[in-house]
Every structure is written in structure tokens, then in C-alpha cells.
C-alpha positions in Angstrom: -29.1 17.4 -1.3 -28.3 14.9 1.6 -29.7 11.8 1.5 -28.5 8.7 3.1 -28.6 5.4 1.0 -28.1 2.5 2.6 -26.0 0.2 0.2 -27.6 -3.0 0.3 -31.2 -2.1 -0.5 -30.5 0.9 -2.4 -31.8 1.1 -6.0 -31.3 3.8 -8.6 -33.7 3.6 -11.9 -33.8 5.8 -15.0 -36.8 5.9 -17.6 -37.2 7.0 -21.1 -40.5 7.3 -20.3 -39.8 11.2 -18.9 -38.7 14.0 -21.0 -35.9 14.5 -18.8 -33.7 11.9 -16.7 -35.4 10.6 -14.0 -33.4 9.2 -11.1 -34.8 8.1 -7.8 -33.0 6.6 -4.3 -35.2 3.8 -2.6 -34.7 3.0 1.2 -35.8 -0.1 3.0 -38.3 -2.7 3.2 -41.3 0.2 2.8 -39.3 1.4 -0.2 -39.1 5.4 1.0 -38.0 7.6 -2.3 -36.5 10.6 -3.1 -36.2 12.1 -6.6 -32.5 12.6 -7.3 -33.4 14.4 -10.9 -32.5 18.1 -9.5 -28.6 17.1 -9.2 -27.8 15.2 -12.7 -29.3 18.6 -14.6 -28.0 18.8 -17.8 -28.2 15.0 -18.4 -30.8 14.3 -21.0 -30.7 10.3 -19.8 -29.2 8.0 -17.9 -28.5 4.7 -19.4 -25.9 3.4 -17.0 -25.0 3.3 -13.1 -23.4 0.9 -10.6 -21.8 0.8 -7.1 -18.4 -0.1 -6.1 -19.1 0.0 -2.4 -17.6 3.5 -2.0 -19.3 5.6 -4.4 -22.0 5.2 -7.6 -20.9 6.4 -11.2 -23.8 7.4 -13.0 -23.7 7.5 -17.1 -25.8 8.9 -20.0 -26.3 10.9 -22.6 -26.4 15.0 -22.8 -26.6 17.2 -25.6 -23.9 19.8 -24.4 -23.6 19.1 -20.8 -23.2 15.9 -18.3 -22.8 12.4 -19.5 -20.6 11.2 -16.6 -21.6 11.7 -13.1 -19.5 10.2 -9.8 -21.8 10.4 -6.7 -21.2 9.4 -3.0 -23.8 8.4 -1.7 -24.7 11.8 0.2 -24.4 15.1 -1.3 -21.7 15.2 -3.0 -21.9 15.2 -7.0 -18.7 15.4 -9.2 -19.0 15.5 -12.8 -16.5 14.2 -15.0 -17.9 14.9 -18.5 -15.2 16.6 -19.5 -12.4 13.9 -18.7 -14.3 11.6 -21.2 -14.7 14.4 -23.9 -15.0 12.6 -27.6 -17.8 9.8 -25.7 -21.1 11.0 -27.2 -23.0 8.9 -24.5 -21.9 6.5 -21.4 -24.0 3.8 -22.0 -22.4 1.3 -19.6 -19.8 1.0 -16.7 -18.7 -1.3 -14.6 -16.0 -1.6 -11.7 -14.1 -5.0 -11.0 -12.4 -4.2 -7.6 -9.4 -1.8 -9.1 -11.0 0.4 -11.6 -13.8 1.5 -13.9 -14.5 0.3 -17.2 -16.5 2.8 -19.6 -18.3 2.3 -22.7 -20.6 4.2 -25.0 -20.8 5.3 -28.2 -18.8 7.8 -30.5 -18.7 9.4 -34.1 -15.2 8.9 -34.4 -13.2 9.1 -30.8 -13.4 7.4 -27.6 -15.5 4.4 -27.1 -13.8 2.5 -24.2 -12.1 4.5 -20.9 -10.3 2.3 -18.4 -10.9 5.2 -15.1 -9.1 4.4 -12.0 -11.5 6.2 -9.6 -9.1 9.4 -9.3 -8.0 10.9 -11.8 -6.7 8.6 -14.4 -8.2 8.0 -17.5 -6.6 5.6 -20.3 -8.3 5.2 -23.8 -9.0 1.6 -25.1 -11.0 2.4 -28.1 -7.9 0.8 -30.2 -8.8 -2.7 -28.4 -12.0 -2.9 -29.9 -11.6 -1.5 -33.3 -14.1 -3.0 -35.2 -17.2 -2.2 -33.3 -18.9 0.9 -33.5 -20.9 1.4 -30.1 -20.2 -0.2 -26.4 -23.7 -1.4 -25.1 -22.5 -3.8 -22.3 -19.7 -5.0 -20.1 -18.7 -7.2 -17.7 -15.9 -8.3 -15.6 -15.9 -12.3 -14.7 -12.5 -12.1 -12.0 -10.2 -12.9 -15.0 -11.1 -10.7 -18.2 -13.8 -8.1 -19.4 -16.5 -9.2 -22.1 -17.8 -6.2 -24.5 -20.5 -6.0 -26.3 -21.9 -4.0 -28.7 -22.6 -2.7 -32.2 -20.5 -3.1 -35.3 -18.7 -5.2 -38.0 -17.4 -6.5 -34.5 -19.8 -7.2 -31.8 -18.4 -9.2 -29.1 -14.7 -8.4 -27.9 -13.0 -10.5 -25.1 -10.8 -8.5 -23.4 -7.7 -9.9 -20.8 -5.0 -7.7 -19.3 -1.5 -8.8 -19.8 -0.7 -7.4 -16.6 -2.3 -6.7 -13.1 -3.0 -3.2 -12.5 -1.6 -1.4 -9.8 -2.9 0.2 -7.0 -1.9 3.5 -5.8 -1.9 3.8 -2.6 0.4 6.4 0.3 2.6 7.8 -2.8 3.3 3.9 -3.9 1.7 1.5 -6.4 1.1 -1.4 -5.0 0.1 -4.7 -7.1 -2.5 -7.6 -5.9 -1.8 -10.8 -6.1 -3.4 -13.6 -7.7 -2.6 -16.9 -8.8 -4.1 -20.6 -9.6 -3.9 -23.2 -7.4 -2.4 -22.9 -3.7 1.2 -21.6 -2.8 2.8 -20.0 0.3 2.6 -18.8 2.9 0.0 -21.3 4.0 -0.1 -22.6 1.2 -3.2 -20.6 0.3 -5.6 -19.7 -2.4 -5.0 -15.8 -3.5 -7.4 -13.4 -5.0 -6.7 -9.9 -6.5 -10.3 -9.0 -5.8 -9.9 -8.9 -2.0 -7.8 -6.1 -2.3 -9.3 -2.3 -2.8 -9.4 1.1 -1.5 -12.1 2.3 0.3 -14.2 5.8 0.1 -11.3 7.0 2.9 -8.8 5.8 1.1 -7.7 3.0 3.5 -5.7 0.2 1.7 -8.9 -2.9 2.4 -7.3 -6.6 2.3 -9.8 -9.2 2.7 -9.9 -13.3 3.4 -13.0 -14.4 1.9 -14.9 -17.6 0.3 -15.3 -18.0 -3.1 -18.0 -19.5 -4.8 -15.7 -22.4 -5.2 -15.4 -22.8 -1.3 -12.4 -22.2 -0.9 -10.9 -19.5 0.9 -8.9 -16.9 -0.9 -6.3 -14.7 0.8 -5.2 -11.3 -0.1 -1.7 -9.8 -0.6 0.0 -6.5 -2.1 3.4 -5.5 -2.6 5.6 -2.9 -4.4 7.6 -3.6 -7.6 9.8 -5.9 -7.4 12.2 -3.5 -10.2 15.5 -3.1 -8.7 14.5 0.5 -8.9 12.0 0.8 -6.8 13.3 -1.4 -4.0 13.7 -0.1 -0.2 17.0 -0.2 1.6 17.8 1.1 5.4 15.6 3.5 6.6 11.9 3.3 8.6 9.5 1.6 7.7 6.0 2.4 8.9 2.2 1.1 8.9 -0.7 2.3 10.7 -3.6 -0.1 10.5 -7.3 -0.6 11.7 -8.8 -4.1 13.2 -6.8 -6.8 14.4 -8.9 -10.1 13.8 -5.7 -12.1 14.7 -6.5 -11.2 18.0 -9.9 -12.9 17.9 -9.3 -15.7 15.4 -6.1 -18.0 15.8 -5.8 -18.9 12.1 -5.5 -15.7 10.6 -2.2 -14.0 9.5 -1.6 -10.4 9.0 2.2 -9.6 7.7 4.1 -6.8 7.1 7.2 -7.3 5.8 10.4 -7.2 3.4 10.9 -10.2 1.3 13.6 -11.0 -1.4 12.1 -11.5 -4.8 13.3 -14.0 -7.9 16.6 -13.2 -8.6 17.9 -13.7 -5.2 17.9 -17.4 -6.1 15.4 -20.2 -5.9 16.7 -20.8 -2.0 15.6 -17.2 -0.6 13.4 -18.3 1.4 14.6 -18.2 4.8 17.2 -15.4 4.1 16.9 -11.7 3.3 13.2 -10.8 5.3 12.4 -8.6 7.7 9.3 -9.6 9.4 6.3 -8.1 11.8 3.5 -10.7 11.5 0.5 -10.4 13.6 -0.9 -14.3 14.5 -1.2 -17.0 16.9 -0.5 -19.5 14.8 -3.9 -21.6 15.1 -3.5 -21.2 19.5 -5.7 -19.4 21.4 -3.2 -19.1 24.1 -0.3 -17.5 21.7 1.2 -14.1 21.9 0.0 -13.1 18.6 2.8 -10.1 17.8 5.9 -11.2 16.4 9.0 -9.9 15.3 11.7 -11.6 12.9 14.5 -10.8 10.9 16.1 -13.5 8.6 19.9 -13.4 7.6 21.1 -12.9 4.4 22.4 -16.5 3.1 21.7 -19.9 4.6 25.6 -20.4 5.5 25.3 -21.7 9.3 24.9 -20.9 12.1 23.0 -18.4 10.4 19.6 -18.5 11.3 16.8 -16.4 12.1 16.0 -14.6 15.1 12.3 -13.6 16.6 10.7 -12.0 19.3 7.1 -12.3 20.3 4.8 -10.2 22.1 1.1 -9.5 23.3 -1.2 -6.5 22.1 -4.4 -5.6 24.3 -6.9 -6.5 22.0 -9.1 -4.1 22.9 -7.1 -1.4 20.9 -8.6 -1.8 17.1 -6.1 0.9 15.9 -2.1 0.4 16.2 1.2 1.5 14.2 3.9 -0.7 13.6 7.3 -0.1 12.5 10.7 -0.9 12.3 14.2 0.7 11.6 16.8 -1.2 9.2 19.7 -0.1 10.4 23.1 -1.7 8.6 24.0 -3.5 12.0 20.6 -4.4 13.7 16.4 -3.7 13.3 14.8 -1.7 15.8 11.5 -2.9 16.1 8.5 -1.1 17.7 4.4 -1.3 18.0 2.5 1.2 19.4 -1.9 1.8 20.2 -3.3 3.9 17.9 -2.4 6.0 14.9 0.5 8.1 15.9 3.8 9.4 14.0 5.8 9.7 17.0 6.5 7.2 20.3 3.3 8.0 22.3 1.6 4.5 23.6 4.2 2.2 22.9 3.1 -1.4 23.1 6.9 -2.6 22.8 10.2 -2.0 21.4 12.9 -4.6 20.4 16.1 -4.9 18.6 17.4 -7.6 17.1 19.6 -9.5 16.7 19.6 -9.3 20.8 22.6 -7.9 21.8 23.0 -10.9 24.0 22.7 -13.5 21.5 25.8 -14.9 19.6 24.6 -12.8 16.6 25.9 -9.6 15.1 25.4 -7.6 12.3 26.4 -9.9 9.6 23.0 -11.5 10.5 21.2 -8.2 9.2 20.1 -8.0 5.2 22.1 -5.7 3.7 20.5 -5.4 -0.2 17.2 -3.5 -0.9 14.1 -5.2 -0.8 10.4 -4.9 -2.4 8.0 -4.1 0.7 4.8 -6.8 1.5 1.6 -6.5 3.2 -0.3 -9.6 3.4 -3.7 -11.1 5.0 -3.4 -15.0 4.9 -4.2 -18.2 6.8 -2.3 -20.4 8.9 -1.8 -24.1 7.5 -4.6 -22.8 4.9 -6.9 -23.6 7.7 -10.4 -22.2 7.5 -11.0 -19.2 9.6 -12.3 -20.2 13.3 -15.6 -17.4 12.4 -16.4 -19.0 9.4 -16.8 -15.9 8.2 -14.7 -13.2 6.2 -11.9 -11.2 7.9 -10.7 -7.1 7.0 -8.0 -5.3 7.8 -7.4 -1.5 6.9 -4.1 -0.2 6.4 -4.9 3.5 6.9 -1.2 4.4 5.7 2.5 3.1 4.8 5.4 5.7 5.3 9.3 5.0 4.4 11.9 7.5 5.2 15.2 6.3 4.0 17.8 6.3 6.0 20.8 9.1 6.2 23.8 8.2 4.0 27.3 10.2 3.4 28.6 10.7 0.1 31.3 12.6 0.7 33.9 14.4 3.9 36.1 17.5 4.0 38.5 15.9 5.6 40.3 12.9 5.6 42.1 13.8 8.4 41.5 16.4 11.1 42.4 17.6 14.7 40.2 18.3 17.4 38.2 21.4 17.2 38.7 21.4 13.2 34.9 21.9 11.0 34.7 19.2 9.4 31.9 19.1 6.7 29.7 15.9 5.8 27.6 16.1 2.8 25.3 13.4 2.1 21.3 12.9 1.9 18.2 12.4 4.3 19.9 13.8 7.4 17.0 15.6 8.2 17.7 18.8 10.4 18.9 16.9 13.7 21.5 14.4 12.4 23.9 13.5 15.3 27.9 12.5 13.9 30.0 10.5 15.7 33.6 10.1 15.7 34.6 6.6 15.9 31.5 6.6 18.6 32.0 10.2 20.5 29.0 12.2 20.1 29.9 15.7 18.1 28.1 18.4 20.6 29.1 22.1 18.0 27.3 22.0 15.2 27.3 25.0 12.9 25.3 24.3 9.7 22.6 21.0 9.9 20.4 20.8 6.9 19.1 17.3 5.4 22.1 17.6 2.9 25.4 18.9 5.0 26.4 18.8 8.3 29.1 21.2 9.2 30.5 19.8 12.9 33.4 20.5 14.9 35.5 17.4 15.9 34.6 16.5 19.7 37.4 16.3 22.2 38.3 12.9 22.8 37.9 11.7 19.3 39.9 9.0 18.1 40.9 7.5 14.4 38.1 6.0 12.9 34.5 6.0 11.3 32.6 8.7 11.1 29.1 8.5 11.0 25.6 10.3 10.9 22.7 8.5 12.9 19.0 9.9 12.0 15.3 8.5 14.0 15.6 7.0 11.0 18.9 5.1 11.4 22.6 5.3 10.7 24.6 5.9 7.4 27.7 4.5 6.1 30.6 5.6 7.8 33.8 7.7 6.3 36.8 7.0 7.8 39.0 10.1 9.7 42.3 10.1 10.9 42.5 12.1 14.2 45.9 14.4 14.1 47.6 16.4 17.1 46.5 20.0 16.5 49.3 22.3 15.2 51.6 24.0 17.8 51.5 28.0 17.4 
């Protein structure tokens, strides 16, 4: 059954005065109503319901059928009861911008469940061992307050680690801090980060109840096993508030974690930033590379460009190579080179800088939305940017080579990873033409005419590999 619910005006009502559960949708100032009871058949009563900005979660009691339903506000109802087996009834539920907490009664099993909105359910009942039932729960931005019946009637539940967000195949962690910190400096609050119903990662600048403006930032894990190295990084975004508001900055970048040292700021960073830095006449696209260390004359190198503000959708990417970074921005959401705005290689070929200016160690990935110098938005209103997707394609890596020396026209086998199906081999700068095999992990190729002793490398659209040395020897005379 289709029904258009206006979120700001929608009310879902249940009552125990009916023999069967009664659920009604109201819309508009005049309260148009529509019964939705048939769509939750099997639920004896509706005891709790809540909206998270994308869909409703409806909980209640049932002798043998539905106890928990996910409803999109249109025509889709998903029965989640099997995932909370062991809970006799759903009496309370709430959303904290990252996940649901679901409470209820059970004779001997689950009473409190953490649900991510997708497929992950975590039983937290052990944390409220003195409570027989969960009758109410509320999140205040820092911790949960849980009330119910039993020998212990009230619990405060505080997380020791902020929950991650699963987006584009990676786990991202939202930033929350007390006080102000860089960049900006700004206030940071994870409540400004969420996934919408279409799966977009949303970042928001918003004004808090205390009158301060709060910014949003997410990053992949800083764990050394989960950092990203050489390869192609790509963001597809919707919205360009930085084009209209000179105080807004949207950043997509790598940044060094704490184990790089206290003076890491200004080093080991690859940036795409959309910002006017407080001035309406500034171009608002910026590419920047920060060197591996502070030793002079190591300084960052940047390139700025303009984007047509009439385009809300854009794709931004960079290929992090061992010797240089290739940046590219395009209109629309695309995986190819169509609708290119600009392409730039840094360090610039005409500058005194060289490959020693390029970071070499793997780094976590960050995406943030913040305010220049911590200034309030010029619009004095909330700002939202959506990221449709983030993709990382590892660069090629050579692990071994069949020959240490070879003659022209000898077939050399190059082994490794991430070669793709069209990896190109070069022999001391001379590109090979004659391939007998090209797979993601192996290339068989003839040494090209004119090749000289030196480095063998493999290049793909995701970068250039490390090198292996090959000595060119004369072909034996027959």
C-alpha cells in the first residue's frame, strides 16, 4: 500500500483499545488519515515506533508473528522479527544517528539489542543484568539512559568506542571532540554524519543548542593494517555549498596519524579541497601535496582552479604514484574521463621539486566538512554535502621477475598484483609491445627492441609499480 508521508508532519498512532493493533498515518494541517493496520498484520500491539530520517522502525508484541517492522514510509514493510528472536516484545527503541537501540521484555534471552539498520544485531543484555525488562531508552548525544523493571531500574550506558559507519565497503569513524581543534579551529560532532535512505554518506555543518557551529569529519581506521597506499582514490559527491558560501570547506584527503610524530602536520598529506577561504572571488578547487618531512626546502605545492557552480554532482580523484600525484576533477558521477574539468600533476614538471616531495608511507583516508577559521557560515544556515561513493584502486606491485638478465625478444615473466588486464611494461623507459599474457597477477612480455639495462616497471590507470632491475645482454650468436 503506497502512502506519502511528510516526515515533519507525520504521526503514527497506536492504541490498546482495539482488539487488533491500529496504526494510522496523518498528513497535512487538516489531518488526512489512512489506516496502515493491514500492513502489520501479525503484530498484536504497537508499543514503540521511531523515525530516523530515512525510515520507520515499528515495535510491538505478538504471540507468534511480527514484533519488529522496518517501514520506508511508502509501500515497503520488512519484517525483522527473526533477527530479534528471544525478545518477547519490543517496548522501546531509539536512533542516535548511527544505530538503533531496541529494548523489550524476555523471560530468559535478549532484552537489549544494538541494530545498525542493515544486517548487524548485537545483544547488549549483559550490560543490564539487573533489569527484567526495558521499558524506555533515550540517547542524549553522549550516552544512553535506560529504564525498566527489575532489581535495577535505571542504567546509564556509555560507549567506550564510537561506532563505525559502513560506507562504500569500508568502515569510517566519525569525529567527536570537546572544545575546538583544527582544522579551523572548529567544534566537531558525530551527529552531523549519517547514511541516508539511498546509502549516501551525509556530512553536515549545524548550529548546536549551545549556539556553536559544529562540523563533521570521518576517516578510515588509523590501524597500520588498514591504511591505504599507492593507487587511485575517487569520491563522487552531490552538493557544492562551498561554491556559494565562502566560509565552507569540503576536504577529501590522506593525513598522517599520531605515530608519524608530533610535528606531522604539514607533511605526508594529499588534499583535494573545495573552498573559497573566506573570499568570494577566490577559485574554490584546490589540489595540494605535502612532502614526507619538514627538512628545507620541503614545502607543499598547490594548484587552484574554478568549477562551474551550476553542477551539483562532481567526481574528484587522485592517483598517488611513487614519483608524482595526478589530480583530476570531472562534472557528474563518472568512473571514466568524460566531462573533465581539470587534470594536474604535482609536483609540477617545471618546478624544482622532484619525487622526493611525494609521501611514501600508507595513510588513512579522511573526508570532512568544516568552517574556515571557525567562522559561522555566511548563510547562517545548516550545510549538507552528500558523498555517493568512495573508491580505492590499489596501484600495481611487482613482487618478482623471471630474469635478472635478458636479451631483446626474450620473454620475461613479471609477477605481482593489481596489474589489471591491460598493464603496460616498460624496460628502462622503453614501452613493450608484444605480450603473450596479461592478467592481474602476471605479465609475459618480450623485451622490446631498443631496451637498455635498468628498471622494469608496470603501469596502469591506478599508477606505476615499484621497479625491478634487468640487465640487457647481447643475443647469443647461433
